[in-house]
mmCIF file of the N, C-alpha and C atoms, coordinates in Angstrom:
data_MODEL
# 
_entry.id   MODEL 
# 
loop_
_atom_site.group_PDB 
_atom_site.id 
_atom_site.type_symbol 
_atom_site.label_atom_id 
_atom_site.label_alt_id 
_atom_site.label_comp_id 
_atom_site.label_asym_id 
_atom_site.label_entity_id 
_atom_site.label_seq_id 
_atom_site.pdbx_PDB_ins_code 
_atom_site.Cartn_x 
_atom_site.Cartn_y 
_atom_site.Cartn_z 
_atom_site.occupancy 
_atom_site.B_iso_or_equiv 
_atom_site.pdbx_formal_charge 
_atom_site.auth_seq_id 
_atom_site.auth_comp_id 
_atom_site.auth_asym_id 
_atom_site.auth_atom_id 
_atom_site.pdbx_PDB_model_num 
ATOM 1   N N  . UNK A 1 1  ? 0.845   -1.424 -0.090  1.00 0.00 ? 1  UNK A N  1 
ATOM 2   C CA . UNK A 1 1  ? 0.279   -0.098 -0.245  1.00 0.00 ? 1  UNK A CA 1 
ATOM 3   C C  . UNK A 1 1  ? 0.618   1.444  0.187   1.00 0.00 ? 1  UNK A C  1 
ATOM 4   N N  . UNK A 1 2  ? 2.096   1.232  0.451   1.00 0.00 ? 2  UNK A N  1 
ATOM 5   C CA . UNK A 1 2  ? 2.978   2.326  0.983   1.00 0.00 ? 2  UNK A CA 1 
ATOM 6   C C  . UNK A 1 2  ? 3.595   2.674  -0.486  1.00 0.00 ? 2  UNK A C  1 
ATOM 7   N N  . UNK A 1 3  ? 3.981   1.637  -1.633  1.00 0.00 ? 3  UNK A N  1 
ATOM 8   C CA . UNK A 1 3  ? 4.149   1.773  -2.820  1.00 0.00 ? 3  UNK A CA 1 
ATOM 9   C C  . UNK A 1 3  ? 3.296   2.308  -3.452  1.00 0.00 ? 3  UNK A C  1 
ATOM 10  N N  . UNK A 1 4  ? 2.589   2.190  -3.202  1.00 0.00 ? 4  UNK A N  1 
ATOM 11  C CA . UNK A 1 4  ? 1.298   2.365  -4.177  1.00 0.00 ? 4  UNK A CA 1 
ATOM 12  C C  . UNK A 1 4  ? 0.897   4.303  -4.175  1.00 0.00 ? 4  UNK A C  1 
ATOM 13  N N  . UNK A 1 5  ? 0.992   3.595  -2.504  1.00 0.00 ? 5  UNK A N  1 
ATOM 14  C CA . UNK A 1 5  ? 0.732   5.644  -2.158  1.00 0.00 ? 5  UNK A CA 1 
ATOM 15  C C  . UNK A 1 5  ? 1.509   6.158  -2.691  1.00 0.00 ? 5  UNK A C  1 
ATOM 16  N N  . UNK A 1 6  ? 2.952   6.168  -2.541  1.00 0.00 ? 6  UNK A N  1 
ATOM 17  C CA . UNK A 1 6  ? 3.941   7.541  -3.651  1.00 0.00 ? 6  UNK A CA 1 
ATOM 18  C C  . UNK A 1 6  ? 4.212   7.035  -4.575  1.00 0.00 ? 6  UNK A C  1 
ATOM 19  N N  . UNK A 1 7  ? 3.064   5.751  -4.934  1.00 0.00 ? 7  UNK A N  1 
ATOM 20  C CA . UNK A 1 7  ? 2.526   6.233  -6.887  1.00 0.00 ? 7  UNK A CA 1 
ATOM 21  C C  . UNK A 1 7  ? 1.885   7.726  -7.098  1.00 0.00 ? 7  UNK A C  1 
ATOM 22  N N  . UNK A 1 8  ? 1.465   7.060  -6.346  1.00 0.00 ? 8  UNK A N  1 
ATOM 23  C CA . UNK A 1 8  ? -0.257  8.456  -6.447  1.00 0.00 ? 8  UNK A CA 1 
ATOM 24  C C  . UNK A 1 8  ? 0.383   10.029 -6.427  1.00 0.00 ? 8  UNK A C  1 
ATOM 25  N N  . UNK A 1 9  ? 1.035   9.277  -5.420  1.00 0.00 ? 9  UNK A N  1 
ATOM 26  C CA . UNK A 1 9  ? 2.039   10.976 -5.034  1.00 0.00 ? 9  UNK A CA 1 
ATOM 27  C C  . UNK A 1 9  ? 3.013   11.583 -6.105  1.00 0.00 ? 9  UNK A C  1 
ATOM 28  N N  . UNK A 1 10 ? 2.743   11.152 -7.164  1.00 0.00 ? 10 UNK A N  1 
ATOM 29  C CA . UNK A 1 10 ? 4.151   10.982 -7.804  1.00 0.00 ? 10 UNK A CA 1 
ATOM 30  C C  . UNK A 1 10 ? 3.022   11.686 -8.924  1.00 0.00 ? 10 UNK A C  1 
ATOM 31  N N  . UNK A 1 11 ? 2.357   10.247 -9.202  1.00 0.00 ? 11 UNK A N  1 
ATOM 32  C CA . UNK A 1 11 ? 1.181   10.959 -10.705 1.00 0.00 ? 11 UNK A CA 1 
ATOM 33  C C  . UNK A 1 11 ? 0.655   12.128 -9.806  1.00 0.00 ? 11 UNK A C  1 
ATOM 34  N N  . UNK A 1 12 ? 0.404   12.762 -9.207  1.00 0.00 ? 12 UNK A N  1 
ATOM 35  C CA . UNK A 1 12 ? -0.363  13.745 -8.788  1.00 0.00 ? 12 UNK A CA 1 
ATOM 36  C C  . UNK A 1 12 ? 0.380   15.072 -8.788  1.00 0.00 ? 12 UNK A C  1 
ATOM 37  N N  . UNK A 1 13 ? 1.604   14.983 -8.680  1.00 0.00 ? 13 UNK A N  1 
ATOM 38  C CA . UNK A 1 13 ? 2.797   15.984 -8.517  1.00 0.00 ? 13 UNK A CA 1 
ATOM 39  C C  . UNK A 1 13 ? 3.179   16.085 -10.438 1.00 0.00 ? 13 UNK A C  1 
ATOM 40  N N  . UNK A 1 14 ? 3.716   15.085 -11.254 1.00 0.00 ? 14 UNK A N  1 
ATOM 41  C CA . UNK A 1 14 ? 3.380   15.378 -12.562 1.00 0.00 ? 14 UNK A CA 1 
ATOM 42  C C  . UNK A 1 14 ? 2.141   15.813 -12.920 1.00 0.00 ? 14 UNK A C  1 
ATOM 43  N N  . UNK A 1 15 ? 1.669   15.656 -13.043 1.00 0.00 ? 15 UNK A N  1 
ATOM 44  C CA . UNK A 1 15 ? -0.074  16.395 -13.156 1.00 0.00 ? 15 UNK A CA 1 
ATOM 45  C C  . UNK A 1 15 ? -0.432  18.235 -12.916 1.00 0.00 ? 15 UNK A C  1 
ATOM 46  N N  . UNK A 1 16 ? 0.087   17.992 -11.508 1.00 0.00 ? 16 UNK A N  1 
ATOM 47  C CA . UNK A 1 16 ? 0.256   19.236 -11.047 1.00 0.00 ? 16 UNK A CA 1 
ATOM 48  C C  . UNK A 1 16 ? 0.703   20.259 -12.384 1.00 0.00 ? 16 UNK A C  1 
ATOM 49  N N  . UNK A 1 17 ? 2.010   20.048 -12.324 1.00 0.00 ? 17 UNK A N  1 
ATOM 50  C CA . UNK A 1 17 ? 3.812   20.227 -13.034 1.00 0.00 ? 17 UNK A CA 1 
ATOM 51  C C  . UNK A 1 17 ? 2.654   20.265 -14.582 1.00 0.00 ? 17 UNK A C  1 
ATOM 52  N N  . UNK A 1 18 ? 2.068   19.890 -15.249 1.00 0.00 ? 18 UNK A N  1 
ATOM 53  C CA . UNK A 1 18 ? 1.319   19.512 -16.564 1.00 0.00 ? 18 UNK A CA 1 
ATOM 54  C C  . UNK A 1 18 ? 0.512   20.970 -16.367 1.00 0.00 ? 18 UNK A C  1 
ATOM 55  N N  . UNK A 1 19 ? -0.756  20.896 -15.212 1.00 0.00 ? 19 UNK A N  1 
ATOM 56  C CA . UNK A 1 19 ? -1.188  22.382 -15.725 1.00 0.00 ? 19 UNK A CA 1 
ATOM 57  C C  . UNK A 1 19 ? -0.779  23.754 -15.672 1.00 0.00 ? 19 UNK A C  1 
ATOM 58  N N  . UNK A 1 20 ? 0.684   23.980 -14.779 1.00 0.00 ? 20 UNK A N  1 
ATOM 59  C CA . UNK A 1 20 ? 1.329   24.782 -14.757 1.00 0.00 ? 20 UNK A CA 1 
ATOM 60  C C  . UNK A 1 20 ? 0.218   26.091 -13.990 1.00 0.00 ? 20 UNK A C  1 
ATOM 61  N N  . UNK A 1 21 ? -0.527  25.721 -13.279 1.00 0.00 ? 21 UNK A N  1 
ATOM 62  C CA . UNK A 1 21 ? -1.196  26.685 -12.168 1.00 0.00 ? 21 UNK A CA 1 
ATOM 63  C C  . UNK A 1 21 ? -2.274  27.167 -13.006 1.00 0.00 ? 21 UNK A C  1 
ATOM 64  N N  . UNK A 1 22 ? -2.527  27.189 -13.842 1.00 0.00 ? 22 UNK A N  1 
ATOM 65  C CA . UNK A 1 22 ? -3.874  27.853 -14.874 1.00 0.00 ? 22 UNK A CA 1 
ATOM 66  C C  . UNK A 1 22 ? -5.655  27.143 -14.568 1.00 0.00 ? 22 UNK A C  1 
ATOM 67  N N  . UNK A 1 23 ? -5.117  26.391 -14.526 1.00 0.00 ? 23 UNK A N  1 
ATOM 68  C CA . UNK A 1 23 ? -6.411  25.797 -14.090 1.00 0.00 ? 23 UNK A CA 1 
ATOM 69  C C  . UNK A 1 23 ? -7.449  25.806 -12.308 1.00 0.00 ? 23 UNK A C  1 
ATOM 70  N N  . UNK A 1 24 ? -7.212  26.595 -11.614 1.00 0.00 ? 24 UNK A N  1 
ATOM 71  C CA . UNK A 1 24 ? -7.546  26.096 -10.218 1.00 0.00 ? 24 UNK A CA 1 
ATOM 72  C C  . UNK A 1 24 ? -7.756  25.162 -9.445  1.00 0.00 ? 24 UNK A C  1 
ATOM 73  N N  . UNK A 1 25 ? -9.797  25.188 -10.322 1.00 0.00 ? 25 UNK A N  1 
ATOM 74  C CA . UNK A 1 25 ? -10.286 23.940 -9.906  1.00 0.00 ? 25 UNK A CA 1 
ATOM 75  C C  . UNK A 1 25 ? -9.222  23.059 -9.559  1.00 0.00 ? 25 UNK A C  1 
ATOM 76  N N  . UNK A 1 26 ? -8.611  22.201 -11.340 1.00 0.00 ? 26 UNK A N  1 
ATOM 77  C CA . UNK A 1 26 ? -8.225  21.201 -10.604 1.00 0.00 ? 26 UNK A CA 1 
ATOM 78  C C  . UNK A 1 26 ? -6.832  20.631 -9.650  1.00 0.00 ? 26 UNK A C  1 
ATOM 79  N N  . UNK A 1 27 ? -6.690  22.844 -9.578  1.00 0.00 ? 27 UNK A N  1 
ATOM 80  C CA . UNK A 1 27 ? -5.474  21.977 -8.277  1.00 0.00 ? 27 UNK A CA 1 
ATOM 81  C C  . UNK A 1 27 ? -6.361  22.090 -7.571  1.00 0.00 ? 27 UNK A C  1 
ATOM 82  N N  . UNK A 1 28 ? -7.493  22.890 -6.521  1.00 0.00 ? 28 UNK A N  1 
ATOM 83  C CA . UNK A 1 28 ? -7.858  22.709 -5.590  1.00 0.00 ? 28 UNK A CA 1 
ATOM 84  C C  . UNK A 1 28 ? -8.019  21.233 -5.252  1.00 0.00 ? 28 UNK A C  1 
ATOM 85  N N  . UNK A 1 29 ? -8.859  20.191 -6.338  1.00 0.00 ? 29 UNK A N  1 
ATOM 86  C CA . UNK A 1 29 ? -8.883  18.889 -6.158  1.00 0.00 ? 29 UNK A CA 1 
ATOM 87  C C  . UNK A 1 29 ? -7.617  18.041 -6.131  1.00 0.00 ? 29 UNK A C  1 
ATOM 88  N N  . UNK A 1 30 ? -6.673  18.288 -6.405  1.00 0.00 ? 30 UNK A N  1 
ATOM 89  C CA . UNK A 1 30 ? -5.220  17.887 -6.358  1.00 0.00 ? 30 UNK A CA 1 
ATOM 90  C C  . UNK A 1 30 ? -4.973  17.759 -4.323  1.00 0.00 ? 30 UNK A C  1 
ATOM 91  N N  . UNK A 1 31 ? -5.266  19.252 -4.459  1.00 0.00 ? 31 UNK A N  1 
ATOM 92  C CA . UNK A 1 31 ? -4.899  19.777 -2.922  1.00 0.00 ? 31 UNK A CA 1 
ATOM 93  C C  . UNK A 1 31 ? -6.151  19.013 -2.071  1.00 0.00 ? 31 UNK A C  1 
ATOM 94  N N  . UNK A 1 32 ? -6.737  18.705 -1.933  1.00 0.00 ? 32 UNK A N  1 
ATOM 95  C CA . UNK A 1 32 ? -7.859  17.450 -1.408  1.00 0.00 ? 32 UNK A CA 1 
ATOM 96  C C  . UNK A 1 32 ? -7.424  16.135 -1.690  1.00 0.00 ? 32 UNK A C  1 
ATOM 97  N N  . UNK A 1 33 ? -6.894  15.692 -2.275  1.00 0.00 ? 33 UNK A N  1 
ATOM 98  C CA . UNK A 1 33 ? -6.708  14.221 -2.699  1.00 0.00 ? 33 UNK A CA 1 
ATOM 99  C C  . UNK A 1 33 ? -4.771  14.201 -1.642  1.00 0.00 ? 33 UNK A C  1 
ATOM 100 N N  . UNK A 1 34 ? -4.477  15.050 -1.990  1.00 0.00 ? 34 UNK A N  1 
ATOM 101 C CA . UNK A 1 34 ? -3.142  14.856 -0.870  1.00 0.00 ? 34 UNK A CA 1 
ATOM 102 C C  . UNK A 1 34 ? -3.887  14.939 0.417   1.00 0.00 ? 34 UNK A C  1 
ATOM 103 N N  . UNK A 1 35 ? -4.200  16.082 0.845   1.00 0.00 ? 35 UNK A N  1 
ATOM 104 C CA . UNK A 1 35 ? -5.057  15.562 2.170   1.00 0.00 ? 35 UNK A CA 1 
ATOM 105 C C  . UNK A 1 35 ? -5.617  14.826 2.998   1.00 0.00 ? 35 UNK A C  1 
ATOM 106 N N  . UNK A 1 36 ? -6.434  13.853 2.009   1.00 0.00 ? 36 UNK A N  1 
ATOM 107 C CA . UNK A 1 36 ? -6.942  12.409 2.308   1.00 0.00 ? 36 UNK A CA 1 
ATOM 108 C C  . UNK A 1 36 ? -6.010  11.624 2.480   1.00 0.00 ? 36 UNK A C  1 
ATOM 109 N N  . UNK A 1 37 ? -4.745  11.341 1.512   1.00 0.00 ? 37 UNK A N  1 
ATOM 110 C CA . UNK A 1 37 ? -3.958  10.696 1.369   1.00 0.00 ? 37 UNK A CA 1 
ATOM 111 C C  . UNK A 1 37 ? -3.472  10.764 2.512   1.00 0.00 ? 37 UNK A C  1 
ATOM 112 N N  . UNK A 1 38 ? -2.836  12.015 2.592   1.00 0.00 ? 38 UNK A N  1 
ATOM 113 C CA . UNK A 1 38 ? -1.826  12.536 4.111   1.00 0.00 ? 38 UNK A CA 1 
ATOM 114 C C  . UNK A 1 38 ? -3.451  11.834 5.394   1.00 0.00 ? 38 UNK A C  1 
ATOM 115 N N  . UNK A 1 39 ? -3.951  11.805 5.613   1.00 0.00 ? 39 UNK A N  1 
ATOM 116 C CA . UNK A 1 39 ? -4.524  11.017 6.687   1.00 0.00 ? 39 UNK A CA 1 
ATOM 117 C C  . UNK A 1 39 ? -5.373  9.709  7.054   1.00 0.00 ? 39 UNK A C  1 
ATOM 118 N N  . UNK A 1 40 ? -4.035  9.331  5.199   1.00 0.00 ? 40 UNK A N  1 
ATOM 119 C CA . UNK A 1 40 ? -4.277  7.916  5.117   1.00 0.00 ? 40 UNK A CA 1 
ATOM 120 C C  . UNK A 1 40 ? -3.070  7.141  5.977   1.00 0.00 ? 40 UNK A C  1 
ATOM 121 N N  . UNK A 1 41 ? -2.181  7.699  6.096   1.00 0.00 ? 41 UNK A N  1 
ATOM 122 C CA . UNK A 1 41 ? -1.127  7.295  6.538   1.00 0.00 ? 41 UNK A CA 1 
ATOM 123 C C  . UNK A 1 41 ? -1.168  7.487  8.373   1.00 0.00 ? 41 UNK A C  1 
# 
């Protein structure tokens, strides 16, 4: 599960880089997912 968690974190970081901060709604979703991931560990 830790491996999958790290992989998801890397994919989220990649998605965030691709967005370049232009789409605030997607960034907000990514932020919420990160918060949920932090609550799981």
